[in-house]
C-alpha positions as CSV (number, residue, x, y, z in Angstrom):
1,M,83.1,78.9,126.3
2,T,83.3,80.6,129.4
3,A,80.4,83.2,129.4
4,A,81.7,85.3,132.4
5,S,85.4,85.5,130.4
6,S,83.2,88.4,128.2
7,R,85.7,90.7,128.6
8,K,87.6,92.7,125.7
9,I,91.4,92.1,125.4
10,D,93.6,93.9,123.4
11,I,96.0,92.4,120.8
12,Y,99.5,93.7,120.5
13,D,101.6,92.6,117.6
14,T,105.2,92.8,117.7
15,T,106.4,91.0,115.0
16,L,108.2,94.0,113.0
17,R,110.5,94.1,116.3
18,D,110.5,91.2,118.3
19,G,109.6,89.1,115.8
20,S,112.9,90.5,113.8
21,Q,115.2,89.6,116.4
22,G,114.7,85.9,115.5
23,E,117.9,84.4,113.6
24,G,117.4,84.1,110.4
25,I,114.7,86.8,110.2
26,S,115.2,90.1,108.4
27,F,112.6,92.1,107.0
28,S,113.1,95.1,104.6
29,V,111.0,98.2,105.0
30,E,108.9,97.1,102.1
31,D,108.1,94.1,104.1
32,K,107.2,95.9,107.3
33,V,104.9,98.1,105.3
34,K,103.4,94.7,103.9
35,I,102.8,93.4,107.0
36,A,101.6,96.6,108.8
37,K,98.7,96.6,106.9
38,R,97.8,92.7,106.5
39,L,98.1,92.5,110.7
40,D,95.6,96.2,110.6
41,A,93.3,94.1,108.4
42,F,93.0,91.1,110.4
43,G,92.1,93.4,113.5
44,V,95.1,93.6,115.8
45,D,94.5,96.5,118.0
46,Y,98.3,97.5,118.1
47,I,101.1,96.7,116.1
48,E,104.5,97.6,117.2
49,G,106.7,98.6,114.3
50,G,110.1,98.7,115.5
51,W,112.6,100.9,117.3
52,P,113.0,104.2,115.6
53,G,116.3,105.1,117.9
54,S,118.2,101.8,116.9
55,N,118.7,101.3,113.1
56,P,117.9,103.8,110.0
57,K,115.5,100.8,108.8
58,D,113.1,101.5,111.6
59,I,113.0,105.3,111.1
60,E,112.4,104.6,107.0
61,F,109.0,102.6,107.9
62,F,107.7,104.8,110.7
63,D,108.6,107.7,108.1
64,R,106.6,105.6,105.6
65,M,103.9,104.5,107.9
66,K,102.9,108.8,108.5
67,S,101.6,108.6,104.9
68,I,99.9,105.2,105.4
69,P,96.8,105.7,107.7
70,L,95.7,102.6,109.9
71,K,92.0,101.6,109.4
72,H,92.1,100.1,112.7
73,A,95.3,99.4,114.8
74,K,97.3,101.8,116.5
75,L,101.0,101.7,115.2
76,A,103.5,102.2,118.3
77,A,106.9,103.1,118.6
78,F,109.6,101.2,120.6
79,G,112.1,102.8,123.0
80,S,113.3,102.6,126.0
81,T,113.9,105.0,129.9
82,R,115.8,108.5,129.3
83,R,119.5,107.6,130.3
84,P,120.7,107.9,134.1
85,T,122.5,111.0,133.1
86,T,119.9,113.1,131.2
87,T,116.1,113.9,131.7
88,A,113.4,113.1,129.9
89,E,113.3,116.1,127.7
90,T,116.7,116.0,127.0
91,D,117.3,112.5,126.1
92,P,117.8,112.0,121.9
93,M,116.5,108.5,121.8
94,L,112.9,109.5,124.0
95,Q,113.1,112.5,120.3
96,Q,113.4,109.8,118.2
97,L,110.8,108.2,119.5
98,L,108.4,111.5,119.1
99,D,109.9,111.9,116.0
100,A,107.9,108.5,114.3
101,Q,104.3,110.5,115.0
102,T,103.0,107.2,116.3
103,P,99.7,107.6,119.0
104,V,101.3,105.2,121.1
105,I,105.0,105.0,122.8
106,T,105.8,101.5,124.6
107,F,109.4,102.2,126.2
108,V,111.3,99.1,128.1
109,G,112.8,99.5,131.4
110,K,114.6,97.6,134.4
111,S,112.0,96.1,136.9
112,W,114.8,93.4,138.5
113,D,117.0,95.2,141.2
114,F,119.4,92.4,139.7
115,H,119.8,94.0,136.2
116,V,119.7,97.3,137.6
117,T,122.6,97.0,140.1
118,E,124.6,94.4,137.4
119,A,123.7,95.7,134.2
120,L,123.1,99.5,134.1
121,R,125.3,99.6,137.3
122,I,123.1,102.5,138.5
123,P,121.5,103.0,142.1
124,L,118.0,100.8,142.2
125,E,116.2,105.1,143.0
126,T,118.0,106.4,140.0
127,N,116.3,103.1,138.0
128,L,112.5,104.6,139.7
129,E,113.0,108.0,138.5
130,M,114.3,107.0,135.0
131,I,111.1,105.3,134.8
132,A,108.5,107.9,135.8
133,D,110.4,110.3,134.3
134,T,110.2,108.8,131.2
135,T,106.0,108.2,131.4
136,R,105.5,111.8,132.7
137,Y,106.9,113.2,129.4
138,L,105.7,111.0,126.8
139,K,102.0,111.6,128.4
140,L,102.9,114.9,128.6
141,K,103.4,114.7,124.9
142,G,99.9,113.6,124.5
143,K,101.0,109.7,124.1
144,E,99.4,106.3,125.3
145,V,102.2,105.0,127.2
146,I,102.9,101.5,127.9
147,Y,106.0,100.4,130.0
148,D,107.7,97.4,129.2
149,A,108.6,96.1,132.7
150,E,111.4,94.0,131.6
151,H,112.3,91.0,133.4
152,F,109.5,91.6,135.5
153,F,108.5,87.9,136.8
154,D,112.6,87.1,137.4
155,G,112.5,90.3,139.3
156,Y,109.1,89.6,141.5
157,K,110.2,85.9,142.3
158,R,113.6,87.4,143.7
159,N,112.4,91.3,145.1
160,P,108.9,91.7,145.3
161,E,109.1,95.0,146.4
162,Y,111.8,96.6,144.8
163,T,109.3,95.3,141.1
164,S,106.3,96.5,142.4
165,K,108.1,100.1,142.9
166,C,108.7,100.0,139.0
167,V,105.1,99.1,138.1
168,A,104.4,101.9,140.9
169,A,106.7,104.4,139.1
170,A,105.1,104.1,136.1
171,L,101.2,104.0,137.5
172,D,101.7,106.8,139.2
173,A,103.2,109.1,136.4
174,G,100.2,108.3,134.2
175,C,101.2,105.2,132.2
176,D,98.2,103.6,130.2
177,V,99.6,99.8,131.0
178,V,102.0,98.4,132.3
179,A,103.3,95.0,129.7
180,L,104.4,92.2,132.7
181,C,107.4,90.8,130.9
182,D,108.7,87.0,131.4
183,T,111.7,88.6,129.2
184,N,114.3,85.3,129.7
185,G,110.8,82.7,129.5
186,G,111.4,80.7,132.0
187,T,108.5,81.1,134.1
188,L,105.9,78.2,134.2
189,P,101.9,79.3,134.0
190,N,101.2,78.8,137.7
191,E,103.8,81.0,138.6
192,I,102.4,83.4,136.3
193,S,98.7,83.3,137.5
194,K,100.0,83.5,140.8
195,I,101.9,87.0,140.8
196,V,99.4,88.6,138.2
197,S,96.9,88.1,140.4
198,E,99.1,89.8,142.9
199,I,100.0,92.7,141.2
200,G,96.4,93.4,140.2
201,V,95.5,93.2,144.0
202,R,98.9,96.2,144.8
203,F,97.5,98.0,141.8
204,P,93.3,97.1,141.9
205,N,93.3,100.4,139.6
206,G,96.3,99.3,136.9
207,K,96.0,98.0,133.8
208,F,98.1,95.4,132.6
209,A,99.2,93.0,129.6
210,I,101.1,89.8,129.3
211,H,104.4,89.5,127.3
212,T,106.1,86.0,127.8
213,H,109.0,84.6,126.0
214,N,108.8,81.0,124.8
215,D,112.2,79.5,126.4
216,A,110.3,76.7,128.3
217,E,107.6,75.9,125.8
218,C,104.8,77.7,128.0
219,G,104.8,81.1,125.8
220,V,100.7,80.4,124.9
221,A,100.3,78.9,128.6
222,N,101.6,81.6,130.2
223,S,99.6,84.0,128.1
224,L,96.4,82.7,128.7
225,A,96.6,82.1,132.3
226,A,97.7,85.7,132.8
227,I,94.7,86.8,130.6
228,E,92.7,84.5,133.2
229,V,93.6,86.5,135.9
230,G,93.0,89.8,134.7
231,A,95.7,90.5,131.9
232,I,93.7,92.8,129.7
233,Q,96.1,93.0,127.0
234,V,98.6,90.0,125.5
235,Q,101.4,90.5,123.3
236,G,103.1,88.2,120.6
237,T,104.3,87.7,117.4
238,I,102.5,86.1,114.2
239,N,104.0,82.1,114.4
240,G,106.4,82.7,117.7
241,L,109.0,84.7,115.8
242,G,111.3,86.3,118.3
243,E,114.8,85.9,119.6
244,R,116.2,82.2,121.0
245,T,112.6,80.2,121.1
246,G,111.0,82.5,120.2
247,N,107.7,84.6,121.3
248,A,104.4,83.8,122.5
249,N,102.3,82.9,119.2
250,L,99.5,85.1,118.5
251,T,98.2,82.5,115.6
252,S,97.5,80.0,119.2
253,I,96.5,82.7,121.5
254,V,93.9,84.9,119.3
255,P,91.8,81.9,118.3
256,S,92.1,79.9,122.3
257,L,90.8,83.5,123.8
258,G,88.2,83.7,120.8
259,L,86.9,80.7,120.1
260,K,87.0,78.7,123.4
261,L,87.5,81.2,126.3
262,G,85.0,83.6,125.3
263,Y,86.5,86.6,125.1
264,E,85.9,89.7,123.0
265,L,88.5,90.4,120.4
266,S,88.5,93.2,117.2
267,C,89.8,90.0,115.3
268,Q,86.9,87.7,116.0
269,S,85.0,88.3,112.5
270,R,88.4,87.8,110.7
271,M,89.1,84.6,112.6
272,K,88.8,82.8,109.2
273,E,91.7,84.5,108.1
274,L,94.2,83.7,110.5
275,S,96.0,80.5,108.5
276,D,96.2,82.9,105.6
277,L,98.0,85.8,107.7
278,S,100.2,82.8,109.4
279,N,101.2,81.6,105.6
280,F,101.4,85.0,104.4
281,I,104.0,86.0,107.6
282,D,106.3,83.0,106.7
283,E,106.0,83.8,102.9
284,I,107.7,87.6,103.8
285,A,109.8,86.2,106.2
286,N,111.5,83.3,103.9
287,V,110.7,80.5,106.5
288,P,109.2,77.4,106.0
289,P,105.7,76.9,107.7
290,K,105.7,74.7,110.4
291,M,103.5,71.2,109.5
292,S,102.8,70.7,113.2
293,A,101.7,74.5,114.1
294,A,98.3,74.5,116.3
295,Y,95.4,76.0,114.6
296,V,97.5,77.0,111.0
297,G,99.9,74.3,110.6
298,R,98.8,71.9,107.7
299,S,98.9,69.3,109.7
300,A,96.9,70.6,112.3
301,F,94.0,68.7,111.4
302,A,95.3,65.9,109.6
303,H,94.2,62.3,110.4
304,K,96.3,59.0,109.6
305,A,95.0,56.4,111.8
306,G,92.1,54.1,110.2
307,L,90.7,54.1,113.3
308,H,90.4,57.9,114.1
309,V,89.3,58.2,110.5
310,D,86.3,56.1,110.9
311,A,85.1,58.1,114.3
312,M,85.5,61.2,112.2
313,R,83.0,60.0,109.5
314,K,80.7,59.3,112.0
315,N,81.6,62.7,113.9
316,S,84.5,65.5,113.4
317,E,84.3,66.3,117.4
318,T,85.8,62.7,118.3
319,Y,89.2,63.9,117.0
320,E,89.1,67.4,116.1
321,H,89.0,70.0,119.3
322,I,87.6,73.0,116.5
323,D,86.0,72.8,113.3
324,P,89.3,73.9,111.0
325,T,87.5,76.1,109.3
326,L,87.1,78.6,111.9
327,V,90.8,79.5,111.4
328,G,91.0,79.0,107.4
329,N,92.4,75.6,108.0
330,E,91.2,72.4,106.4
331,R,90.7,68.7,107.3
332,R,93.2,66.5,105.6
333,I,92.7,62.9,105.5
334,L,96.1,61.2,104.9
335,V,96.6,57.4,103.5
336,S,99.4,55.5,104.6
337,E,100.0,51.7,105.9
338,H,98.2,52.2,108.9
339,S,94.9,53.2,106.6
340,G,92.3,51.5,107.5
341,A,88.9,51.5,104.9
342,S,87.0,54.3,106.3
343,T,90.1,56.2,105.2
344,I,90.1,55.3,101.8
345,L,86.1,56.2,101.7
346,E,87.4,59.4,103.1
347,K,89.6,59.9,100.3
348,V,87.5,58.2,97.6
349,Q,83.8,59.1,98.0
350,R,84.3,61.9,96.3
351,D,84.6,61.0,92.7
352,N,83.5,57.5,93.5
353,S,80.2,57.8,96.0
354,D,79.1,54.0,95.5
355,L,82.3,52.4,97.0
356,R,81.7,51.0,100.3
357,K,84.0,49.4,102.7
358,D,83.8,45.2,101.8
359,S,83.9,46.8,97.9
360,P,86.4,44.3,96.3
361,E,88.3,47.9,95.0
362,T,87.9,49.4,98.5
363,K,90.1,46.5,99.3
364,E,92.3,46.6,96.5
365,I,93.2,50.0,97.1
366,L,94.5,49.0,100.7
367,K,96.1,46.3,99.9
368,Q,98.5,48.1,97.0
369,V,98.8,50.9,99.5
370,A,100.2,48.4,102.0
371,R,102.7,46.9,99.6
372,L,103.7,50.0,98.2
373,E,104.2,51.4,101.2
374,H,106.2,48.5,102.6
375,E,108.5,49.0,99.6
376,G,109.4,52.8,100.0
377,S,106.1,54.8,99.2
378,S,104.8,57.4,101.4
379,F,101.4,59.0,100.2
380,E,101.1,61.5,102.8
381,G,103.1,64.2,100.4
382,A,101.9,62.6,97.2
383,E,98.0,62.3,97.0
384,A,98.4,62.8,93.1
385,S,99.9,59.4,93.1
386,F,97.7,58.1,95.2
387,E,94.7,59.3,93.0
388,L,96.1,57.7,89.9
389,L,96.4,54.6,91.9
390,V,92.6,54.9,92.9
391,K,91.9,55.6,89.2
392,K,93.5,52.4,88.3
393,A,91.7,50.2,91.1
394,T,88.0,51.7,90.3
395,G,89.0,51.4,86.5
396,N,88.9,55.1,85.9
397,Y,92.3,55.3,84.4
398,R,93.0,56.2,80.8
399,S,96.8,55.6,80.0
400,L,97.8,58.2,77.9
401,F,100.7,57.0,76.8
402,E,102.9,54.0,76.5
403,L,106.9,53.8,77.7
404,T,109.2,52.0,75.0
405,G,112.0,52.7,76.8
406,Y,114.5,55.6,77.7
407,R,117.8,56.6,78.2
408,V,120.1,59.2,80.1
409,I,124.0,59.6,79.4
410,V,125.8,61.7,82.0
411,E,129.5,63.0,79.9
412,R,132.2,64.7,81.5
413,R,135.5,65.4,79.9
414,G,139.0,66.5,82.0
415,G,138.5,70.0,80.7
416,D,134.3,70.5,80.6
417,Q,132.8,73.2,83.5
418,E,130.1,70.8,84.3
419,A,128.7,67.7,83.1
420,I,126.5,67.2,79.7
421,T,123.3,65.1,80.7
422,E,121.3,63.8,77.9
423,A,117.9,62.1,77.9
424,T,116.1,60.2,75.3
425,V,112.5,58.7,75.5
426,K,110.7,56.4,73.7
427,L,107.2,56.3,73.3
428,R,103.7,55.1,72.0
429,V,101.1,58.2,71.7
430,H,97.8,57.2,70.2
431,G,99.0,54.5,68.2
432,Q,102.5,56.4,67.2
433,E,106.2,55.7,67.8
434,V,107.7,58.9,69.1
435,L,111.0,59.8,69.4
436,T,112.7,62.8,71.3
437,V,116.3,63.6,72.8
438,A,116.7,66.8,75.6
439,E,119.3,67.8,76.9
440,G,118.8,69.1,80.7
441,D,120.4,70.4,84.4
442,G,120.5,67.1,85.8
443,P,119.2,63.8,84.6
444,V,115.7,65.1,86.3
445,N,115.2,67.7,84.3
446,A,116.8,66.2,81.5
447,L,113.9,63.4,81.0
448,D,111.4,66.0,82.1
449,S,112.1,68.0,78.8
450,A,112.2,64.8,76.8
451,L,109.0,63.9,78.2
452,R,107.4,67.1,77.2
453,K,108.9,67.1,74.1
454,A,106.8,63.8,73.1
455,L,103.5,64.6,74.8
456,T,103.2,68.7,74.0
457,E,101.9,68.0,70.3
458,H,99.5,65.5,71.8
459,Y,98.7,66.9,74.7
460,P,98.7,70.9,74.2
461,D,97.9,71.7,78.1
462,L,101.0,69.9,79.3
463,A,102.7,73.6,78.2
464,D,100.7,75.0,81.3
465,I,102.2,72.4,84.0
466,R,105.3,73.2,85.4
467,L,107.3,71.1,87.9
468,T,108.4,73.3,90.8
469,D,110.2,71.2,93.1
470,F,112.3,68.0,93.4
471,K,113.2,66.4,96.2
472,V,114.7,62.7,96.9
473,R,114.9,61.0,100.4
474,V,116.9,57.3,100.8
475,V,114.4,54.8,102.4
476,N,116.8,52.3,103.8
477,A,120.3,54.0,104.5
478,R,121.3,51.1,105.8
479,E,121.5,49.7,102.8
480,G,124.4,52.0,101.3
481,A,124.8,52.8,98.1
482,A,122.1,50.1,97.3
483,A,119.6,51.8,99.3
484,K,116.2,52.4,97.8
485,V,115.1,56.3,96.8
486,R,112.1,58.0,96.9
487,A,111.8,60.8,94.7
488,I,108.9,63.4,95.0
489,V,108.1,66.2,92.4
490,D,105.8,69.1,92.9
491,S,103.9,70.1,90.0
492,A,101.4,72.9,89.4
493,D,99.4,74.7,86.9
494,A,97.2,78.0,87.4
495,S,95.1,76.5,89.5
496,D,96.5,74.2,91.5
497,S,99.6,72.1,92.7
498,W,100.4,68.5,93.6
499,S,103.0,66.0,94.2
500,T,103.8,62.8,93.1
501,I,106.2,59.9,94.1
502,G,108.3,57.4,92.4
503,V,110.4,54.4,94.7
504,S,113.4,52.5,93.7
505,T,117.4,51.6,94.1
506,N,117.9,53.8,90.8
507,I,117.1,57.3,91.8
508,I,116.5,58.0,87.7
509,D,113.8,55.4,87.5
510,A,112.4,56.6,90.8
511,S,112.4,60.0,89.3
512,W,110.8,58.6,86.2
513,H,108.1,57.4,87.7
514,A,107.1,60.3,89.7
515,L,107.4,62.5,86.6
516,V,105.2,60.4,84.9
517,D,102.3,60.4,87.9
518,S,102.7,64.1,87.5
519,V,101.9,64.1,84.0
520,E,99.5,61.6,83.9
521,Y,97.6,63.3,86.7
522,G,97.9,66.9,85.7
523,L,96.3,66.2,82.2
524,L,93.5,63.6,83.9
525,R,92.5,66.1,86.4
526,G,92.2,68.9,83.8
527,N,90.5,67.6,81.0
528,E,90.7,63.6,81.4
529,G,93.7,64.2,78.6
530,S,91.9,65.0,75.5
531,G,94.5,65.8,73.7
532,G,95.0,68.1,71.0
């Protein structure tokens, strides 16, 4: 940690505006209100709520927020400079910004001469007048004003004098902060450091924010580089949501600033909520969480190789750059054919404290994992099946039932709209023969229903266990129709969730094995299988 870096950095979140421009992202007004509340609770300093002049949804959002006080964050409305043919006082878009009644207004204006002459098709001097006039007017209305200097870095690299004039126009008119934008996302960290340093020399009394996009996979690095040479505010989105390849990712920037570089952050005391915040945003955005996301991803602190796990058992710093609990994440030990005895020990010693590296049980578990993974299993995403394997190897497994046989019939006649699926399951439970038949929406659902009918009388807790997802993967695709398949069943009860696996050349048989593991794991973990 760099003690010299203890100055305060403001976090400006634009998930609700820039983030919503990402492909496939669409927030409702209610979504936006929920996100704003959560961001405020986390401790971000600014929340950019949207552009009230661009669509009815954002107008409604700002109206809703007038009656929802934020505890810490300042709400910002986003817009643009006045039009070339109007004054700030008469520009209708600026009036809509003021109608939002936010304490902060961020307005975008051109800072690259190429855009002024080619996109706006106006004289360069007119653009400067628009920036200054907009700033002065908004300041007269008592607003905190941030000038979003669009295409700043591209403009500065080609015509630094004109781009600097755009910055001067805003600062001289009273702008509070100028956001230096890498709008096309193609600038590299060494360029960011050089240019931000130079602009700081040109305007020693100016306050600057950094706003980067991730088109060259440098959004986070560019943001950190700008902070290190003087920027006092960083703008980005949760999980890097945004147009094209996304914005700078605040879920990576925030812990890097607070945990590694020693900057003062308003959200420092809530850092352990970062992983939950990331998952919350993904859930509302209806996008799958990125497993490999830095700091907050499920795989961020997952360890697979036996050599790594062995070192981790001695000192976690050997293969972890921070303690995962600092950002609300957790360490995960993955079991696979690459596992060594240390991996097995790390996974099972919680319930088998007397197990050692050279224990026969440990060697047997390693042997079984290697064999099963060679046959197509993968325990990385099926930890419940692995735990059952350990119970069997250590003598802690108790069979809840025996399969006598099952049969699945799929029938479709010419006039039928859909195929009819029926499953018959014959089990021996507590010494009794049980035969059940059930129909279902497909063979897996029919098998699941028949299995439950056979077991629920003996194991009432099964009613609390539900199947939440079912996936099938082809293991060896080159074998064509004779390829092995890997069935993965996700299940849950009121307090937990788990995944199990089955592998076979027959998709129904693979599914059966995964279903049985799911039921057995759920019952054994709940009450060691005691029945009614």
